[in-house]
N, C-alpha and C positions, 0 to 999 in steps of 0.2 A: 532430453524434450520436453518443454515446458507446457503443461497441460490450464489453460486460464480457461475457467468459468463465466462466459457475459450474461450479465441479466439481460432477457427477451424483454424487445419493446411492450409485446402485449401482455406479458405478465406482470410488468413494471407498472402498465396502463390501469390493469386492474387490482396487482397489492400494492402497489410502489414499492420502495428500496431501504426503506427503514426511514422514510418519510411517510408522509398520506399516498393513498394512490394516486396514481397519474389525472383520472380521471375527475379526479375533487379539484382539479386544476379548469375546467370547464365545468363540472354541476356543482357552483355555489351559490353564495348569494346574487353574482352579477348575473345568474343566468333571469332572474326576475328582470332587470331593466332591457335584457334583451327581449324579454318575453311582450315584453310592453312596448319598445321599438317595434316590433314586427307586427304586435298587434294594432298599433297606430298607423302605421305604412300600411298594411293590409286592410282598413277602415277610408283612410285619405285617397290611397293612389287608387283611381278609378280603372286604370289602363290593365287590358292582361296581361294575365303571366309573361306570355312569348314577347310581344312588344317589350316589355321592361325588361328582359333578357336582352333582347338584342339592341336596345335604342341606349341605355346606360349603364345596369349591370356587369354584364361581360366583360364590354370594354376597360370599367372601371377593376374588374377583377384582375386582369391581365395588369394592370398599375400596382394593387393590393401583392399579389404574387409575385413581380419582378423586384418592389420593394422588400418584402418577406426573404425573398432568395438572396436580394444581395447582403441584406444584414444578417442572416442567419451565415452567411459564409463568412464573414467577417467576424462574428461568433464564434464561428469551427475556428477561425485562425488565434482568437484568444484563449481557446479551450483548449489549445495543444500547449501554452507557456506553461511551464513550472509556479508564475505564480498563480495561476488560477486553481492548479493540481493542490498549493498551500489553502486556497479558500475554498476547496471542495472538500477537502480534510476536514474542514471544522464544522461540515454540513451535515446534518442527520441522514439522511440519504447519499451522501458521498457525489462522487463526479457522475455517476450515473444520471443522477438526477438533472444537472443541468444538461446533459445529453440529450436526453429525453424530451423536456420541457420544449426543446425547439423543434425538437421530429413531434411532437402534438399539434406543435402550431401548423407547421408546414402542410400536418393530415387535415386539420382542422380547414384550411384555406381552400387545399384542394378538394375535398370534399364538397366544399361550400359551391365551389367554381363547377364541378359535376353536377349538382342538382339543379345548377341555375341553366348549365348547358342544355339538361331535360325540359325543361323550363322553355330556354328559346330554339327546342323542337316542336313545340305545342304538345309534349306530352300530356300537360295537366290540361290544356285548355282544352282538348278533345275527350280526356275522358272525364269533366265534371261541369261542361256548360248547360246541363239539365237544370231547370230551378227549380224541381225538386233536390238535387244536392249541391245545392248552392253553397251549403254551410263548410261541406268539404272543401270545398274548392278557398274557401275564405280561411281553413285554417291552412291547407297547402303553402296559401299565400303567406299567411303570418309566420310560419314556420321556414319559408324560404326568408322574407326579411328579418327574421329571429338570426338568422344563419348569416345572413350578411353582418347583422352586428355585431356578432362572435367573431367573425374571420376580421372586419376590422380593429376589434380587439387584441386577438391574437396575432397582427401584423404591429399595430403599436407596441405588443408584448417584446414580441423578437427586436424590435427598434430599441425599447425600454432595457430589455436585457445584455443585447451586446453593448449598451452604452456606461451600463453597468459595471460588466466586467471589465471594459475599460479604465473605468475608474478606480475600480477594484485590484486591478492591476497594478498598477501607478501607484497607491497608495500602498500594495506588499512592497514595492521594488524602493518607493520611501523607507520604509522599513526597513527592509537589509541593508541598504546603505547607511540607513544611521546604526545597526545594531554593530555594523563591518567596523564604524569608523569610532563607536563605542566600548568595543573588543565585546560584544555582547552577544557574536554570531554561533548559533551553535553549530552551524553547518560547517564554519571553519576552523571548529574543534577537534572537530572528527577527521 
């Protein structure tokens, strides 16, 4: 019986798998932009969080989740091909990096949806409506809009990643075909 040791997602998120830790894909220089977007929207939007959640953001989240899951399914199909195994072998973190990056994006999108659902149930509007705690409400509003910006970025990354893998798959197939016709295919010699 073959014993296989799979890296666990949470271990990958904290330590990585040869490349940088997974959390660095979220906590990077772009976080400043998402903070600015969150701050600007919290300042500009005068509507309570529950109203924002129910009117615009939760329906929009449904679209983002549908899009991300559709493209993640496409990415999973691409990842199962031998071409992506060849590409992943060239990556410092290996195949695990590709799988867990998609999982992280989905986790972030779902987390954003859950937090906005809490806002839709007036959890934040009930907790911080008093004038002496208005700053806390503003902070929560900033975080929620910032999370929305991150979720949008991750949805876009899922789409870009799937498209990149499609292009990489085509490139590897062309290289294999070229190697076979020129007699330089190392797999054919075995």
